[in-house]
N, C-alpha and C positions, 0 to 999 in steps of 0.2 A: 500427455499427448501421445496416445498410442499410435497415431499416424506418423509421428516423428516429423511433422511439418513444422516449419518455423512459425511460432505463434505471433500474435500482435504484441508489440512491445511499447510500453508507455514509460516516459521519463518522469520520475518523482522528484520534487523540489524541496523536500524537508530541510535540506542543508543550505537553502538560499535565504538571504536577508541579512539583517544586522541585529545587534542587541541581545544575542544569545550565544553561549559557548558552542551550540550546535550549528551555528551559522558559519559555514566555511566558505561559501561563495557570496561575497558581500558587496561586490560592485561590478561595474561594467567590465573593468579590466580582467577580473578573474572569470566572469561569466561569459564574455564574448567567445573565447575559444571553445567553451562547452557548447554554446548555442551553435557555433559553426560546425562542430563535430556532429551534433544531432542532425542538423540539416544535411550534411554531407552523407550521413549514413541512413538517411530516410526515416528517422524517428520523428514523426510529426504530431504525436499526441503527448501532451504535457499535463501533469497532474500537480495541483497544489492544494492549499487549504488556508482558511482564515487563521487557523492556529499556528501556521508555520512562520518561522521556526519556533519550536517549543520555547516558551519564555519571552517571545517577542511577537505576538500575534499581528498579522497584517504585513510584516516586513517582507516576506517572500512575495506576496502579491504585488506590493509596491515595486520591488525590483523587477519582476517579470513585466509589469506594465511599462516601466522606464525602458526596458530592453526591447519593447515592441513585440513580445512573444505572441500576443493575440493576433497579430497581423499575418502570421504564417502557420501557427500551430492550432490543432484542435485542443483547446484548453479547458480543463475542468477544475472545479474547486469545491470547497466544502464549507458549510455554514458553521458558525460557532456552536459547539456541542458539548464541551467537556465540563459542564457544571449544570446542576439541576435548574430548570427554569429557562434554559437557553432556547428552547423550541416553542415558545409561545408565538402567536401570530406576529405580534409587534417585533419581537427580537429576531425572528426569521427574516421579516421584511427589512429590518435594519442591517442584518448581516449580509444579505444578498446585495443590498445597495452599496455597502462599504466595499465588498469584494469587487464589484463591477467598477466602482470608482477607482480603486487602487490599481486594478488591472488595465484601466483605460480602455474599456470595451463596454458595449451595451448588451452583450450576450455571451454565455459560455456553452460548451457542449453539454457537460454533466454538472449538475449542482447536487452535491451529496449532503445528507445528514451524516455528519462525521462519526457520531456515536449516539447511542440511545440517551434521550432525556426521559427518564421514567417518572419524573414528577409531572410533566405536562401531558395531558391526554393525547394519545396518538392521533385521534380524530382532529384535534385542533392543529397539530403539526402537519398532518397530511393536507388539511384544508389550506393552510398557509402556503405550503409548497405548490399546491395546485394553482393558487392565486398568482404566485410569481411566475409559474410556467405559462399561464394564460396571458400574462403581460409580455411574454416573449423574452424573459430573462435567461432562460436556458432551454436546450433542446431535449434533454433527457433528465429524468429524476433518478438519483442514485441513493443508496443507503449503504452504511458501512458499520461493521462491528456489532450488528444485531444478532440475537439468537434466531434459530430457525422458526420457533414459535412466534417470535415477534414479526418475522417476515410474513408469516401467514396472516397475522393480525392486520398488518399494514395493508397487504393486498386486499383482504376482505373489506376493510374500511374504504379503500379507494374504489373498489368495485361497487359497493353499496351506494356511494355518494356520487359516482361518476367522476372521481378525481383522476388525474394522471397517475398511472401506476409506476412503481419503480421498475426499471429495466436493466439496472446494473447493481451488483453488490460487490463492494470492495472489502476484502478480508485477509487476515493472516493465513498464509499457506506455504508450507515448505516441508522438507523431509521429516522434521520433528513434529510440526503442528498439522495433523491430518484428520482430526475428528470431524471436520466439515464434510469430508467425503461421505460419511455415514449419515450425519444428522442434517446438514445444510444443503448439500448439492441436490438431493432428490426434490427438495422444496423449490429450489431455484429452477431446476429443469421443468418441473410441473407448471411453473408460472412464466416460463420464457425469460428468465432473468439471467443475464451473463454474469460470470464471476471474474473479477479482476484481483489477482493475487499480489498482495504487498508482502514485504519481507521474504522474498522467495528463497533467499539463502540465509535467513535468520540473522540479519544485521551483523554479519561477519563471524558468527559463531564457529563456522567450519574452517576457519583459518588455522585453528589449533593453538592460537596464542592467548586464549582466555585463561588467566591464572585461577587456580582453585584456592589461592590465598586471598581472603577478603581484604587484607590490608593493602593489596596491590591494585585495588579497584578505584581508589580515590582519583577523581578527575577524569576518569575514563567514561565511555558511554554506558558502562555497567554500574556506575556509581549510583546506588539507590537513594542517595540524598537529593538527587535531582528528579524532576517529574518524569522525564523520558527514561532516565536511568532506572527508576523504580519499575517501569513497565518492562524494560528489557531484563532486568534482574529477576523479577518475579516470574517471567516467562521461561527463562533459559538457565538461570544460575542455580542448577541442581546437579548433584554428582552424576546421576545417570545420564542426564542430557549432555553434560560436558564430556563424559567418557564416550558416549555414542558419537558425538561430533568429532572426537579425536580419532576414532576409527576411520572416518571419512578423510580427515586430514592426512593420516598416515597412508591410506590407500592412494590418495592423490600424489603424495610425495614419491611413492614408489613408481607411479605411472608418469611422473613428470608434469603433473597438473595440480593446481592449487585445490585444496579442499573446498574453498569458496566456489570455484568454477564448477566443481563436480556437483555441488548442491544446487547451484543455479541451473545448470544444464539438466539435472534430473527434473526439477520443477517445470522447466520449459518443455522438455521433450518426452518425459516418461511418466508424468503424474496423471491425475484424473482430469486435468484440464482438457478442454475440447474446442477446437476451432469451429466445429459445427455449431456450438452453442454461443459463439462469440466471445469466448473467454480470452483473457489477456494477462500479461505479467508486467508488473511495475519494477523497474530497476532505478536505483538512485546512484548518486556519486557525490563525494565531497571534494573532488578534484578532477582535473582533466584526465590525469593518468588512470584514476580509478574508473572513470567513465569508459575510457578506451578498453581497459581490461574487461569490464563487464560486457561491453558490446562484442569484444573478441570472443568471449565465452559463448555468447549467444550464437555467433556465426560459426563456432566450432562444431555445432550440430549435436546429434545424439551421442550418448556414451556407448561404449561397447557393452555387451550383455552382462559381463561379469561385474563391471563397475556400476551399471544401472541397478543390478540386483543388490549389490552391497549397500548402496545409498538407500534403496527402497526398504531394506531391512532395518534401517536405523530406528524407525518408528517402533518396531517390536522391542528393541533394546531399551527404549525409554519407558515404554509402558504407561502407567498411570501418572508419571511425572510430566507428561506432555501438557503444555498449556492449552486452554480452550481456544477455539477459533474466534470467539466473540469477547466482548468486555462486559 
């Protein structure tokens, strides 16, 4: 954000629900103060998915519905996507219906394709999403984790057949993962598609607490024996990446700021994101204290020039070891 304006902030709920080790916010008792904090601090956009929490799909949506979140928030969700064949017309219709029932609402703001289903023809998928859109099930069509070429293909299909076109792309973006700036962003800008950044601080990588001893990873978010752990492990558990993140953590310690906050503030205020194009940043939390820390980091504003430059240079330290923006 070269203008240094505060961007649009969206709250992500991957830690909501039950039945998964990743579900840290499991009931109304733990969720109520988080909801109250979001409302008090004017965070009115909430993001979830049929897949949340990983390992217990649908549980996050059910909890959000029980909490009445759709009554006050602009709520978005994502269809089942993480297996071949999930984007057939029948299964998209089923996933949309299940989401709305769990959320206790008849419409959401954005309905995303969470990840590419490369087995099902994109035309069938886009036709199915258009059908649900015309039934009034969602206001905006979103896509997530697709390659730039796939975005072009989807837009072309939608234009050819008069389908609703995607207007939002949700993707990984942070000081480590920046290839989207070159390959994806020009495509999105050309088609008027906003970019919503998830993992803006690389799921805690910049805290400096990630051990380079693999034996210490068991049971942590970096444990590659779990579905989500494998995603994080494959993206970030590389010597050059860990070393680069440590430089940010060390700089933060010297400045009296956490490395996590430095990375988050860089993504929000100093990256290629643009308010002009409707871009936004997703922040999550597994506890009330973590939410407050993240919101405080947002409110702290831009970094000074020296720290902003240091964080920006992290991508150069990582080089080819940086993960892709897509899956």
